[in-house]
PANU-576201 format. One record per atom (N, C-alpha, C): residue in one letter; x, y, z. Coordinates in pm, whole numbers, padded with zeros to 5 digits, always signed. Layout:
BEGIN
AXYZ ...
***
This chain:
BEGIN
M-07628+00753-16817 M-07525+00696-16734 M-07444+00804-16662 D-07421+00917-16731 D-07346+01026-16669 D-07419+01083-16548 S-07550+01093-16557 S-07626+01148-16444 S-07623+01053-16325 L-07620+00923-16350 L-07610+00825-16242 L-07475+00837-16172 L-07370+00857-16247 L-07237+00877-16192 L-07231+01005-16108 L-07292+01110-16159 L-07296+01237-16087 L-07372+01223-15955 V-07485+01154-15957 V-07563+01132-15834 V-07481+01051-15733 G-07412+00950-15782 G-07327+00868-15694 G-07215+00950-15633 L-07153+01035-15712 L-07045+01121-15664 L-07097+01219-15559 L-07211+01281-15585 L-07270+01375-15489 L-07310+01305-15359 A-07363+01184-15370 A-07399+01107-15250 A-07275+01073-15169 G-07167+01036-15238 G-07041+01007-15169 G-06984+01129-15099 L-06990+01243-15164 L-06943+01367-15102 L-07028+01406-14981 A-07159+01388-14992 A-07248+01418-14879 A-07218+01326-14762 W-07197+01197-14789 W-07162+01102-14682 W-07031+01142-14615 F-06929+01175-14695 F-06799+01214-14640 F-06812+01340-14554 W-06889+01437-14599 W-06907+01561-14525 W-06975+01533-14390 L-07084+01455-14391 L-07153+01423-14266 L-07065+01340-14173 D-06991+01244-14227 D-06900+01164-14146 D-06792+01252-14084 S-06742+01348-14159 S-06640+01439-14107 S-06695+01526-13995 L-06819+01572-14007 L-06880+01652-13901 L-06897+01570-13773 R-06945+01445-13787 R-06963+01358-13670 R-06830+01328-13603 T-06727+01304-13684 T-06595+01273-13628 T-06535+01396-13561 R-06556+01514-13615 R-06506+01635-13550 R-06577+01658-13416 D-06707+01632-13411 D-06780+01643-13285 D-06724+01546-13181 L-06689+01425-13225 L-06627+01328-13136 L-06491+01378-13088 A-06413+01437-13177 A-06282+01489-13140 A-06296+01601-13037 I-06395+01687-13053 I-06420+01794-12954 I-06454+01734-12819 Q-06541+01634-12819 Q-06581+01568-12695 Q-06460+01500-12628 L-06377+01431-12704 L-06259+01364-12648 L-06158+01465-12595 A-06137+01575-12667 A-06044+01679-12622 A-06094+01741-12492 R-06224+01764-12483 R-06282+01820-12361 R-06262+01725-12242 Q-06285+01594-12265 Q-06267+01495-12159 Q-06122+01488-12113 L-06028+01489-12207 L-05887+01484-12172 L-05847+01606-12088 C-05893+01721-12129 C-05860+01843-12055 C-05919+01838-11914 Q-06042+01792-11901 Q-06104+01782-11769 Q-06029+01685-11680 Q-05985+01572-11734 Q-05911+01473-11656 Q-05781+01527-11603 H-05720+01622-11672 H-05591+01679-11631 H-05605+01820-11574 Q-05726+01858-11535 Q-05756+01990-11481 Q-05704+02103-11571 L-05733+02089-11699 L-05696+02190-11797 L-05822+02244-11862 Q-05810+02359-11925 Q-05925+02419-11992 Q-05906+02410-12143 L-06002+02345-12210 L-06001+02341-12356 L-06046+02477-12406 L-05966+02534-12494 L-06003+02663-12551 L-06100+02639-12665 D-06219+02691-12651 D-06327+02665-12746 D-06288+02705-12888 Q-06347+02635-12982 Q-06329+02661-13125 Q-06184+02643-13171 T-06106+02561-13100 T-05967+02541-13142 T-05942+02401-13198 V-06040+02313-13195 V-06021+02178-13247 V-06028+02184-13399 S-05919+02143-13463 S-05915+02152-13610 S-05845+02030-13669 L-05891+01992-13786 L-05833+01880-13858 L-05698+01923-13914 Q-05593+01844-13887 Q-05460+01877-13936 Q-05415+01784-14046 R-05464+01659-14042 R-05420+01561-14142 R-05532+01461-14167 L-05545+01421-14291 L-05646+01323-14331 L-05577+01223-14423 W-05586+01095-14388 W-05518+00992-14463 W-05599+00864-14457 L-05581+00776-14552 L-05644+00644-14548 L-05546+00545-14485 K-05600+00458-14399 K-05517+00356-14335 K-05601+00232-14313 R-05536+00119-14321 R-05603-00008-14298 R-05609-00035-14147 A-05728-00063-14098 A-05747-00094-13956 A-05705-00238-13931 Q-05703-00276-13805 Q-05657-00409-13768 Q-05744-00518-13829 G-05872-00494-13846 G-05962-00591-13906 G-05951-00601-14057 G-05871-00514-14119 G-05850-00519-14263 G-05925-00414-14342 Q-06027-00350-14281 Q-06102-00249-14354 Q-06023-00118-14361 V-06045-00045-14468 V-05978+00083-14488 V-06062+00192-14421 C-05997+00274-14338 C-06066+00381-14264 C-05989+00512-14282 W-06057+00620-14250 W-05991+00750-14250 W-05911+00764-14121 L-05787+00803-14135 L-05700+00836-14021 L-05696+00988-14014 R-05752+01042-13906 R-05761+01187-13892 R-05680+01232-13771 T-05602+01337-13789 T-05527+01398-13680 T-05588+01535-13653 Y-05628+01556-13529 Y-05685+01683-13485 Y-05591+01749-13386 Q-05582+01881-13393 Q-05509+01959-13292 Q-05607+02048-13221 F-05575+02079-13096 F-05658+02169-13017 F-05568+02245-12921 E-05619+02356-12873 E-05543+02437-12777 E-05608+02425-12641 F-05521+02429-12539 F-05568+02423-12402 F-05478+02512-12316 T-05525+02541-12197 T-05448+02622-12105 T-05465+02570-11963 E-05365+02592-11883 E-05373+02555-11741 E-05408+02677-11658 T-05350+02790-11692 T-05367+02910-11611 T-05453+03016-11679 G-05477+03001-11806 G-05549+03103-11880 G-05456+03205-11942 A-05329+03203-11903 A-05233+03300-11954 A-05156+03249-12075 S-05138+03119-12085 S-05061+03065-12196 S-05139+02953-12264 R-05114+02938-12393 R-05182+02834-12472 R-05082+02725-12505 Q-05132+02602-12505 Q-05051+02489-12550 Q-05134+02409-12650 V-05067+02329-12730 V-05134+02253-12835 V-05130+02105-12801 G-05247+02042-12806 G-05259+01897-12789 G-05306+01836-12920 S-05305+01703-12924 S-05350+01637-13047 S-05421+01506-13017 L-05503+01466-13112 L-05575+01339-13109 L-05560+01275-13247 V-05545+01143-13249 V-05544+01070-13375 V-05658+00970-13369 L-05747+00977-13466 L-05862+00888-13473 L-05854+00804-13599 L-05873+00674-13584 L-05883+00583-13698 L-06028+00543-13707 G-06096+00592-13809 G-06242+00578-13812 G-06296+00665-13699 R-06362+00602-13603 R-06409+00675-13485 R-06343+00624-13358 K-06230+00555-13374 K-06159+00502-13258 K-06036+00587-13229 L-06024+00626-13104 L-05908+00703-13061 L-05786+00612-13062 Q-05681+00654-13130 Q-05558+00577-13139 Q-05449+00634-13049 V-05432+00765-13055 V-05324+00832-12980 V-05375+00969-12936 W-05337+01008-12815 W-05363+01145-12772 W-05239+01199-12705 E-05224+01331-12711 E-05106+01393-12653 E-05141+01530-12596 L-05099+01549-12474 L-05105+01679-12407 L-04961+01710-12367 P-04885+01781-12449 P-04745+01807-12420 P-04725+01865-12280 D-04622+01821-12215 D-04586+01861-12078 D-04681+01804-11973 Y-04782+01728-12014 Y-04876+01668-11919 Y-04880+01518-11934 A-04920+01469-12049 A-04932+01326-12068 A-04952+01295-12216 N-04921+01172-12253 N-04960+01123-12385 N-04980+00973-12374 R-05054+00920-12467 R-05088+00779-12459 R-05123+00724-12596 T-05075+00605-12620 T-05114+00532-12739 T-05218+00430-12696 I-05331+00430-12760 I-05439+00338-12730 I-05414+00209-12809 V-05419+00095-12742 V-05402-00033-12809 V-05537-00078-12860 D-05543-00109-12988 D-05668-00154-13050 D-05697-00296-13005 S-05817-00321-12953 S-05850-00451-12897 S-05936-00536-12990 Q-05929-00512-13121 Q-06010-00591-13215 Q-05950-00726-13238 
***
């Protein structure tokens, strides 16, 4: 029975790790799109997870709420920090300080 529990735990950790990688890739893609829309340059390798929490989505299921930060520049001389909040794989809020921010309304 202990080995079955261990296998289940390892499978759960592997799923969480793969899900986290896919969600980070999505965050990089979304940050890149936001920067392009506002004629800004996303500074590569700056997208990082800042907060991880469980939250109930509008449909009632429990999802990971992840907050990512990234750096961007307008001129190349100064760096600014933006953020994205994802619930599961849905963008909830994004912010580009001094440029724009938006709360996404969930349409479920």
